[in-house]
C-alpha positions in Angstrom: -82.3 -105.5 113.0 -83.3 -102.0 112.1 -86.3 -102.3 114.3 -84.6 -103.4 117.3 -81.7 -100.7 116.7 -84.4 -98.1 116.0 -85.9 -98.8 119.6 -82.8 -98.8 121.5 -82.0 -95.4 119.8 -85.4 -93.9 120.9 -85.4 -95.3 124.1 -82.2 -94.0 125.1 -83.2 -90.7 123.6 -86.2 -91.2 126.2 -84.0 -91.8 129.3 -81.5 -88.9 128.3 -84.6 -86.5 127.9 -85.9 -87.7 131.5 -83.1 -87.1 133.5 -81.7 -83.9 131.3 -84.8 -81.9 131.3 -84.8 -78.0 132.3 -87.4 -76.6 133.6 -89.0 -73.3 132.5 -91.4 -70.5 133.2 -92.3 -67.0 131.8 -92.8 -64.5 134.6 -94.8 -61.1 133.8 -97.1 -61.1 136.7 -97.1 -61.9 140.9 -99.6 -64.9 139.9 -96.7 -66.6 137.0 -94.2 -65.8 140.2 -96.1 -68.0 142.5 -96.4 -70.3 139.8 -92.7 -70.8 139.3 -91.8 -71.0 142.9 -94.3 -73.7 143.4 -93.5 -75.6 140.4 -90.0 -75.4 141.2 -90.5 -76.3 144.9 -92.6 -79.4 143.9 -90.2 -80.6 141.1 -87.7 -82.1 143.3 -84.3 -82.4 144.2 -81.3 -82.4 141.2 -82.8 -79.9 139.1 -82.4 -77.0 136.9 -85.1 -74.1 136.6 -85.0 -71.1 134.4 -87.5 -68.2 134.8 -87.7 -65.7 132.2 -88.9 -62.2 133.7 -90.8 -60.3 131.3 -91.7 -56.4 132.3 -91.4 -54.9 135.8 -92.6 -57.4 138.1 -94.0 -57.0 142.1 -93.9 -60.3 143.9 -94.5 -61.5 147.5 -91.9 -60.8 149.9 -89.9 -63.9 151.1 -90.2 -64.8 154.6 -88.6 -68.2 154.6 -86.5 -70.1 151.8 -88.0 -69.3 148.6 -87.6 -72.5 146.9 -88.5 -74.3 150.0 -86.2 -77.7 151.0 -85.3 -79.0 147.8 -81.6 -79.1 147.4 -79.0 -79.4 144.7 -81.2 -77.1 142.4 -79.9 -74.2 140.0 -82.6 -71.7 139.2 -81.6 -69.0 136.8 -83.5 -65.8 136.8 -83.3 -64.2 133.4 -84.9 -61.7 130.9 -85.5 -58.1 130.9 -86.9 -55.8 133.3 -86.9 -55.7 137.1 -88.6 -57.6 140.2 -89.4 -55.8 143.6 -90.8 -57.1 146.6 -94.4 -56.1 147.2 -94.0 -55.1 150.6 -90.7 -54.6 152.6 -88.7 -57.9 153.0 -86.5 -59.9 151.1 -86.9 -60.9 147.7 -85.0 -64.3 147.4 -84.0 -66.6 150.5 -81.5 -69.1 149.1 -81.1 -72.3 151.0 -78.8 -74.9 151.5 -77.3 -76.6 148.2 -79.4 -74.3 146.1 -77.9 -72.1 143.4 -79.5 -69.3 142.2 -78.1 -67.2 139.3 -79.4 -63.7 138.5 -79.0 -62.8 134.3 -79.5 -59.1 133.2 -82.2 -57.9 135.5 -82.7 -55.3 138.0 -83.7 -56.4 141.5 -85.3 -53.1 142.6 -85.7 -52.6 146.6 -87.8 -50.3 148.4 -87.3 -46.9 150.1 -88.2 -48.0 153.4 -87.1 -51.8 153.3 -84.3 -52.6 156.0 -84.4 -56.1 154.6 -81.9 -57.7 152.6 -82.8 -57.9 148.9 -80.8 -61.3 148.8 -80.4 -63.8 151.7 -77.8 -66.7 151.3 -77.9 -69.5 153.9 -75.8 -71.9 154.8 -74.6 -73.8 151.8 -76.6 -72.0 149.2 -75.1 -69.9 146.0 -76.0 -66.7 144.2 -74.4 -65.4 141.3 -74.8 -62.3 139.5 -74.5 -62.1 135.4 -74.4 -59.6 132.9 -75.9 -56.7 133.7 -77.8 -57.5 136.7 -77.9 -54.5 139.6 -79.5 -54.3 142.9 -80.9 -50.8 143.5 -83.2 -48.9 145.9 -82.9 -50.6 149.1 -82.3 -48.6 152.3 -79.3 -49.7 154.5 -79.8 -48.4 157.8 -78.4 -51.9 159.3 -76.4 -54.7 158.7 -79.8 -56.5 157.5 -80.7 -53.8 155.0 -78.0 -54.5 153.0 -78.2 -55.7 149.0 -77.0 -58.8 149.7 -76.5 -60.9 153.4 -74.3 -64.0 153.2 -75.4 -66.0 155.5 -73.2 -68.5 155.6 -73.3 -69.4 151.9 -71.5 -68.0 148.6 -71.6 -64.8 146.8 -70.3 -64.3 143.5 -70.6 -61.3 140.9 
């Protein structure tokens, strides 16, 4: 009786862990950022992810939806430091049914950048929490704003 009950409890524990697991990445350079983005893209739909930024990181600009076509995901980017595009362009593009939460970091633009740092497409959601700030982007057109909402939701 006890062995059967123990087996059922262990099976339930494995089942719950398998479906409620949060994927985490620590990002301290361009390479680890790319690993995190590719990991999120390959994990599939209905997932929760945490990217912890440590330091001031230069990342590739995003010409397409940053986390690909996965849907019903939540990505929290938090830590201490900043992220900035390595060349003029957007830092993050949020796709349909994607939620990106930025917590306590700086999204640092570039002086000559005329692209928005964050672009929210369709039914995507962008949320800024804690001491998060957007800084240093040139605003010479509607596309050069800090956040460009193109059918999504922006929460501060």
